[in-house]
C-alpha positions, 0 to 999 in steps of 0.5 A: 500500500505504501509503495502504491502511494509512493508510485502515485506521487512519483507519477503525479510529479512526473506528469506535472513536470511534463506539463510544465515543460510543455507549457515552457516550450510553448512559451519559448516557441509562441511567437504569434499574437492572438487570433482576432475574430469579428462577427462583422468587418463593418458596423454602423453606430452613433457618433457618440458611441463608446469603445465597447460599442465599437468593439461589439462582436469582436473576440480574441483567442491566444494559443497560450493565454486562451481567451484574451478578448478583455485585452482588445482595444481601439488603437486608431481611427482614420479621418472621416471618409465619404459617407461618414465612414472611418477605418478603425484599427483594433489590437489584441495582445497576449502575456508575451507582448505579441500583438495582432491588429485588424481593421473594421469599417465604422459608419456613423448614423447621426454624425454632423461636423463640429458646431460653434457656440456663442456665449454673447454678442460679437460686439466689442470696444475698439482695441479689444483682445477678447474676440474669441472669448465668446466663441466656442465649439462642441463636437460629437466625437471630441466634446468641447473644442472651444480651445481649438477655435481660430480666426483665419486670415481671410479678413482683416479687421483694424484694431483702432477703427469702429465699424462692422467687419466680417471675420472667419472662424474655423475649428477642426476635430480629431477626425479631420472634419473642419467647420468654418463660419463667417460672422460680423464683428462690431467694434464700437467706441467705448463711450458708445458701447457703454451708453447704447441700449443693450438687447439680451438674447437667450441664444446668440447662435442657433442651429436649425434644420432645413425647413424649420422656421424660428420664432425670432422674438422668442429669443429676446430676454431683456433690454437694458436702457437708461441704466435700468434692465427690463426682463421679458415676463411670461406674458411677453412684456418687458418689466423692470428687473427688481434690484436693491436700488429700484423703487418700483417694478416698472420704473418710469412707465413713459420711458419703459421699453416695450417689445414693440420697440424691437424690430428684426431684419436680415436675409434668412432663408430656412430652405437653403442651408447656410449661415445667416445673421438676424439683427435686432434693433431697438428704436425709440422716437425714431432713434436707433439706440442699440442693436444685437445680432443672432447667428442662424445656421440652417443645416441639411 
């Protein structure tokens, strides 16, 4: 009985050693990477898809390590091609550092180019260095691209002369897609800027699909004139904003502005994609006291 147990132990040790030797030899001779298998070599996803969505249906198996699907990752994406399509390179690696790569074609179902944002009107005092402060950009692929917005040299704007000047802005995302926009920048004397009636809008840039009209007056939020600010209430009327120094809600009724003092102008074609500018002008007693622009971008 004792001899039988000893023999069993010896056989177990020999078997374990043999298995270890085989694994060691496999380790020494394994010079290939994992095998990657794809259910589909092309997929359609949202432009905001996560990496897990891009890797759906892909598995990886290694001769030594077994299933290494968890090691799959997106190595790179090409620039956008026709049809909102990109070539994606997927890699898998094993414990020996061997790497295998495959390509999958990715098509975005809802992609659009980077879009500009505008936090305030493009109105500045002469000599201002803050023209880019109000302008930002967002992108489905990269998120906030505000730091990447640039002014091109297509137009030249003097630094010391009041007036209205076209400026071209551009931004590029990681897929190589470029968006450009030409908008009017207004430079004013400091005295005029400080004394003018200011029209505050809820948005200073709006994107709208082709064929979809906007209620332009709905963007008016407030008017500041004569040192007082009047906000639009739910009834669409301008009433004085209460502050610690105001004694009444409406102030001097005779001088209080109304929505009727504001008019819109500018060419706007909802059926033709492009960039348009709508000017809101505040007029009282036949005097033009202030204006502001809304940029409307009609998309396909």
